[in-house]
C-alpha positions in Angstrom: -36.2 -9.2 27.1 -38.0 -5.8 26.8 -38.8 -6.1 23.1 -42.3 -4.7 22.7 -45.2 -6.6 21.2 -46.5 -3.3 19.9 -43.3 -2.6 18.0 -43.3 -6.2 16.7 -46.8 -5.8 15.2 -46.3 -2.3 13.9 -43.3 -3.3 12.0 -45.1 -5.9 10.0 -46.6 -3.3 7.5 -43.6 -1.0 7.7 -41.0 -3.5 6.7 -42.9 -4.4 3.5 -43.6 -0.8 2.6 -40.1 0.4 3.2 -38.5 -2.5 1.4 -40.6 -1.8 -1.6 -40.5 2.0 -1.8 -37.0 2.8 -0.5 -35.2 0.3 -2.5 -36.2 2.1 -5.7 -37.9 0.8 -8.8 -37.4 0.9 -12.5 -33.9 2.4 -13.0 -32.8 0.7 -9.8 -32.6 -2.5 -11.7 -30.2 -1.1 -14.3 -26.4 -1.6 -14.3 -24.6 -0.1 -11.3 -23.6 3.6 -11.7 -20.0 2.6 -11.0 -20.0 0.7 -14.3 -17.5 -2.2 -13.9 -19.1 -4.2 -11.2 -19.2 -8.0 -11.8 -20.7 -9.2 -8.5 -24.1 -10.9 -8.1 -24.9 -8.7 -5.1 -25.7 -5.0 -5.6 -25.5 -2.9 -2.4 -28.0 -0.4 -1.2 -25.8 2.4 -2.5 -25.5 0.8 -6.0 -29.3 0.7 -6.2 -29.7 4.3 -4.8 -27.2 5.6 -7.4 -28.7 3.7 -10.3 -32.0 5.3 -9.4 -30.5 8.8 -9.7 -30.6 9.3 -5.9 -34.4 9.9 -6.2 -34.9 9.1 -2.5 -32.6 12.0 -1.6 -33.9 14.5 -4.2 -34.3 18.1 -2.9 -32.6 17.2 0.5 -29.3 18.5 1.9 -27.6 15.2 2.7 -25.0 14.1 5.2 -23.6 10.6 5.3 -22.2 8.4 8.1 -19.6 6.2 6.5 -16.0 5.0 6.6 -13.6 3.3 4.1 -16.0 0.4 3.6 -18.5 2.7 1.8 -17.3 1.8 -1.6 -18.8 0.9 -5.0 -18.2 -2.4 -6.7 -15.3 -0.9 -8.6 -13.8 0.3 -5.2 -14.5 4.0 -5.5 -15.6 5.6 -2.3 -19.2 6.6 -2.3 -18.4 10.1 -1.0 -16.1 10.6 -3.9 -18.8 9.4 -6.3 -21.6 11.5 -4.8 -19.8 14.8 -4.2 -19.4 15.8 -7.9 -22.9 14.4 -8.9 -25.5 17.1 -9.4 -28.3 14.6 -8.7 -27.5 14.7 -5.0 -26.7 17.6 -2.6 -24.1 16.1 -0.3 -22.9 18.7 2.2 -21.4 16.8 5.1 -19.7 13.5 6.2 -19.9 12.0 9.7 -17.1 9.7 10.8 -17.4 6.8 13.3 -14.8 5.0 15.4 -11.5 4.7 13.3 -12.7 7.7 11.3 -14.2 8.5 7.9 -11.0 7.7 6.0 -9.9 5.0 8.5 -6.8 6.6 9.9 -7.4 5.8 13.6 -6.8 2.6 15.6 -9.4 0.9 17.9 -10.8 3.4 20.4 -9.9 6.4 18.3 -11.4 8.7 15.7 -10.3 11.5 13.4 -12.0 14.5 15.0 -13.5 17.5 13.1 -11.7 18.4 9.8 -12.3 19.2 6.2 -11.8 16.3 3.8 -8.8 17.1 1.5 -10.2 15.2 -1.4 -13.7 16.8 -1.5 -13.5 19.8 0.8 -16.5 18.5 2.7 -16.7 19.1 6.4 -16.2 15.9 8.4 -17.8 15.7 11.8 -16.9 13.2 14.5 -19.6 10.9 15.9 -17.5 8.7 18.0 -18.6 8.4 21.6 -21.4 11.0 20.9 -25.0 10.1 21.4 -28.3 11.7 22.4 -28.7 15.5 22.3 -24.9 16.2 21.8 -25.0 14.1 18.6 -28.3 15.7 17.6 -26.6 19.0 17.9 -23.9 17.9 15.5 -26.6 17.0 12.9 -28.3 20.3 13.4 -25.0 22.3 13.1 -24.2 20.5 9.9 -27.3 21.8 8.2 -28.4 18.5 6.7 -32.0 17.4 6.1 -31.3 13.7 5.7 -28.7 11.5 7.4 -27.6 8.5 5.3 -25.8 5.5 6.9 -23.5 3.2 4.8 -21.0 1.1 6.7 -20.0 -2.5 6.4 -20.8 -4.5 9.6 -19.1 -7.6 10.9 -22.1 -9.4 12.3 -21.3 -9.2 16.0 -23.1 -7.3 18.8 -19.9 -5.8 20.1 -18.8 -4.4 16.7 -19.4 -0.8 17.4 -20.8 0.4 14.0 -24.2 -1.0 14.7 -24.3 1.2 17.8 -23.2 4.1 15.8 -26.2 3.3 13.7 -28.4 3.2 16.8 -27.0 6.4 18.2 -27.4 8.3 14.9 -31.0 7.1 14.5 -31.8 8.4 18.0 -30.0 11.7 17.4 -31.7 12.2 14.0 -35.1 11.8 15.6 -34.1 14.4 18.3 -32.9 16.7 15.6 -35.9 16.2 13.3 -33.9 14.7 10.5 -34.8 11.9 8.1 -32.7 8.8 8.2 -31.8 6.5 5.3 -29.9 3.2 5.7 -28.1 1.7 2.7 -27.6 -2.1 3.1 -24.5 -4.2 2.8 -24.1 -8.0 3.5 -23.7 -9.6 6.8 -20.3 -11.1 6.0 -21.0 -14.3 8.0 -24.5 -14.9 6.6 -27.8 -14.0 8.0 -29.0 -17.5 8.7 -29.1 -17.6 12.5 -28.8 -15.5 15.7 -26.3 -17.1 18.2 -25.1 -16.5 21.7 -26.3 -14.7 24.8 -28.7 -11.8 24.6 -27.6 -8.6 26.3 -29.1 -7.6 29.6 -29.8 -3.8 29.2 -28.2 -3.2 32.6 -24.9 -4.0 30.9 -25.5 -1.6 28.0 -22.3 0.2 26.6 -21.0 1.2 23.2 -20.2 -2.5 22.6 -23.8 -3.4 23.2 -26.6 -0.8 23.8 -29.6 -3.1 23.7 -30.9 -6.6 24.0 -29.8 -8.4 20.8 -27.9 -11.7 20.4 -24.1 -11.8 20.4 -24.1 -12.9 16.7 -27.3 -11.2 15.5 -27.5 -12.7 12.0 -29.0 -9.5 10.5 -28.0 -6.8 8.0 -27.8 -3.1 9.0 -31.2 -2.3 7.4 -32.8 -5.1 9.3 -31.3 -3.9 12.5 -32.4 -0.4 11.8 -36.0 -1.6 11.4 -35.8 -3.5 14.6 -34.2 -0.6 16.5 -36.9 1.8 15.3 -39.9 -0.4 16.1 -38.7 -2.0 19.3 -36.3 0.4 21.0 -37.5 3.8 19.6 -41.2 3.1 19.6 -41.9 6.2 21.7 -39.9 8.4 19.4 -39.1 6.7 16.1 -37.0 8.3 13.5 -38.4 9.0 10.0 -36.6 5.9 8.5 -36.1 4.7 5.0 -34.0 1.7 4.0 -32.5 0.7 0.7 -32.1 -3.1 0.3 -29.5 -5.0 -1.6 -30.4 -7.1 -4.6 -29.1 -10.6 -5.2 -28.1 -11.3 -1.5 -29.3 -14.5 0.2 -29.2 -15.2 3.9 -26.9 -18.2 3.3 -24.3 -16.0 1.5 -20.9 -15.7 3.0 -19.0 -12.5 1.9 -16.9 -14.3 -0.7 -20.0 -15.4 -2.5 -21.3 -11.9 -3.0 -18.8 -10.8 -5.7 -18.2 -7.6 -3.7 -14.8 -6.2 -2.8 -13.8 -6.5 0.9 -12.4 -3.4 2.7 -11.3 -3.9 6.3 -14.0 -2.2 8.3 -11.5 -1.7 11.1 -7.7 -2.2 11.4 -8.1 -5.6 13.1 -10.7 -7.0 10.7 -8.5 -7.6 7.7 -10.4 -10.3 6.0 -13.8 -12.0 6.0 -12.1 -14.9 7.7 -11.6 -12.6 10.7 -15.3 -11.8 10.8 -16.1 -15.5 10.7 -14.5 -16.1 14.1 -14.9 -12.6 15.6 -18.2 -13.0 17.4 -16.7 -15.8 19.5 -13.0 -15.0 19.9 -13.4 -11.3 20.6 -14.4 -12.5 24.1 -10.7 -12.9 24.8 -10.6 -9.0 25.0 -12.1 -9.7 28.4 -9.2 -11.8 29.5 -5.5 -11.4 30.1 -4.7 -13.4 26.9 -3.9 -11.8 23.6 -6.8 -11.9 21.1 -4.2 -11.7 18.3 -4.1 -7.9 17.9 -0.7 -7.0 16.5 -0.5 -10.1 14.3 -1.5 -10.8 10.8 -4.4 -13.1 12.0 -6.2 -11.1 14.7 -8.9 -13.1 16.5 -7.7 -16.3 14.8 -4.5 -16.3 17.0 -5.0 -16.4 20.8 -2.4 -16.8 23.5 -0.3 -15.7 26.4 3.1 -16.2 28.0 3.2 -19.6 29.6 0.5 -21.2 27.4 1.6 -24.4 25.7 0.4 -27.4 23.7 -2.1 -28.5 26.3 -4.6 -25.8 25.3 -4.8 -26.9 21.7 -5.1 -30.5 22.8 -7.9 -29.8 25.2 -9.8 -27.7 22.6 -9.4 -30.4 19.9 -10.6 -33.0 22.3 -14.1 -31.3 22.4 -14.5 -32.2 18.7 -16.3 -28.9 18.0 -18.0 -28.8 14.6 -16.2 -27.3 11.7 -13.0 -26.1 13.4 -9.6 -27.4 14.5 -7.0 -25.9 16.7 -3.2 -25.7 16.0 -0.6 -25.1 18.7 0.8 -21.7 17.8 3.5 -19.3 18.9 3.5 -15.6 17.9 4.9 -12.2 19.0 2.3 -9.3 18.8 3.7 -6.1 17.4 1.3 -4.0 19.6 -1.4 -4.5 22.2 -1.1 -7.3 24.8 2.4 -8.9 25.0 3.9 -6.5 22.5 7.2 -7.8 21.3 7.0 -11.0 23.4 6.7 -14.5 22.1 3.6 -16.2 23.5 2.0 -19.6 23.1 -1.5 -20.4 22.2 -3.8 -21.6 19.5 -4.7 -20.7 15.9 -8.3 -21.5 14.9 -8.7 -23.2 11.5 -12.3 -23.2 10.3 -12.6 -26.3 8.2 -16.4 -26.2 7.5 -18.0 -22.8 7.9 -21.4 -24.2 7.3 -21.5 -26.0 10.7 -19.0 -23.8 12.6 -20.5 -22.0 15.6 -18.3 -19.1 16.5 -19.9 -18.3 19.8 -19.9 -21.8 21.1 -16.3 -22.1 20.0 -15.4 -18.9 21.8 -16.9 -20.3 25.1 -15.2 -23.6 24.6 -11.8 -21.8 24.3 -12.4 -19.8 27.4 -13.3 -23.0 29.3 -10.3 -24.9 28.1 -7.9 -21.9 28.5 -8.9 -21.7 32.2 -8.5 -25.5 32.6 -5.1 -25.7 31.0 -3.3 -22.5 32.0 -2.9 -21.5 35.7 -2.3 -17.9 34.7 -5.8 -17.4 33.2 -7.6 -14.3 34.5 -10.5 -12.0 33.5 -9.7 -8.4 32.9 -9.9 -6.5 36.2 -12.8 -4.3 35.0 -14.9 -7.5 34.1 -15.0 -6.3 30.5 -16.2 -9.9 29.7 -19.6 -9.0 31.2 -19.9 -6.1 28.8 -19.0 -8.3 25.8 -21.3 -11.2 26.8 -24.1 -8.9 28.0 -24.4 -10.2 31.6 -22.3 -11.9 34.4 -23.5 -15.4 33.6 -20.6 -16.5 31.3 -17.9 -15.3 33.7 -19.5 -16.7 36.9 -20.4 -20.0 35.4 -16.9 -20.6 34.0 -15.4 -19.6 37.3 -17.7 -22.1 39.0 -16.4 -24.9 36.8 -19.3 -25.1 34.2 -18.5 -26.8 30.9 -19.2 -25.5 27.4 -22.6 -27.2 27.2 -23.8 -25.8 30.5 -22.7 -22.2 29.6 -24.3 -22.3 26.2 -27.5 -23.9 27.6 -27.9 -21.0 30.0 -28.8 -18.5 27.4 -31.1 -20.5 25.2 -34.4 -19.2 26.5 -33.4 -15.5 25.9 -32.0 -16.4 22.5 -35.3 -18.1 21.5 -37.2 -15.0 22.5 -34.9 -12.8 20.4 -35.1 -15.1 17.4 -38.9 -14.8 17.5 -38.8 -11.0 17.4 -36.0 -10.9 14.9 -38.1 -12.8 12.3 -40.4 -9.8 11.7 -37.5 -7.6 10.5 -35.8 -10.0 8.0 -35.9 -8.6 4.5 -34.2 -11.4 2.5 -34.8 -15.1 1.9 
């Protein structure tokens, strides 16, 4: 771990101050600006709008967002902000999949003018450092706002869009505001291996746990104090109200919009931090089906895999022998065998441990098992340890035990940036 003690201590006062000032007071406790919301949880945007955008007053504003940036009555926040005289919104920045969400995995929408608002839309995907800072400078904004729904896993790229945009905003001398939304799989615990920075990519820039158990504002505070300590961005965060760390998404009362094409439901997010590891293998991770990341399989896999996985008696989950034919991605148009995960008790379900157990049992029961030739699994897990241990015959407990010291260190640092009970 290279998380700094200085950053840890410095954040103590900053977290309290930002949480109090940036969340807004007074009018921020009024009804949501969108009017018809019935949920218990109010997002950072709801609170910002209810306070008359006072945090953005007098600033030329650009926003990093995608289809998940919605109000409680499912209007897009750009469509709400654009005609409002209380805020000067002049630009939109689109991440992977694009601002309006038209692109598949590994794609974006490029530079265009949004037909609905006429606003210029700039592409941030795969841009970082000075090139991204130059985009912010060219847009003419004073403040960059971030509002995207995360899925709770280190390799879900929107948190690294957040990271890259924070770094670029600092380089460009722009203020940065993060609007919070729930971690859909709760914020109770961090799970899984911690990334070794030598394996940093866009699916994991820095040393956080595979399932981080944080919201985007909490991550922004951690990034700024721990990883940008030498050149921090001028950061403000706007908390949610009504959210508790134990809340799953369906307990928030908020509408779910798929944050990417293969994250159709909160159930997908529940398993994703474990089963996305199958992207690093020659098995299908269920892309091209109606249950991506819940269905896993390959040609030649049979009932033995589900039986071996069930024999482990993993908490909160059972495995069904399943057959499916992906409409795209791996095994497109072919019928494959495998398993479907059925989470039966999400309170005790551990997605990362489950993902490791499925890798171990897949290798044990299917002679065709192989890692992707580029060792993508190492980028997903953040080191070589998972791959090499499974290849050496380690069982689930041995693999999970190998990352516990790193995870304990991350959990200690993480505590200083948690904003909710």
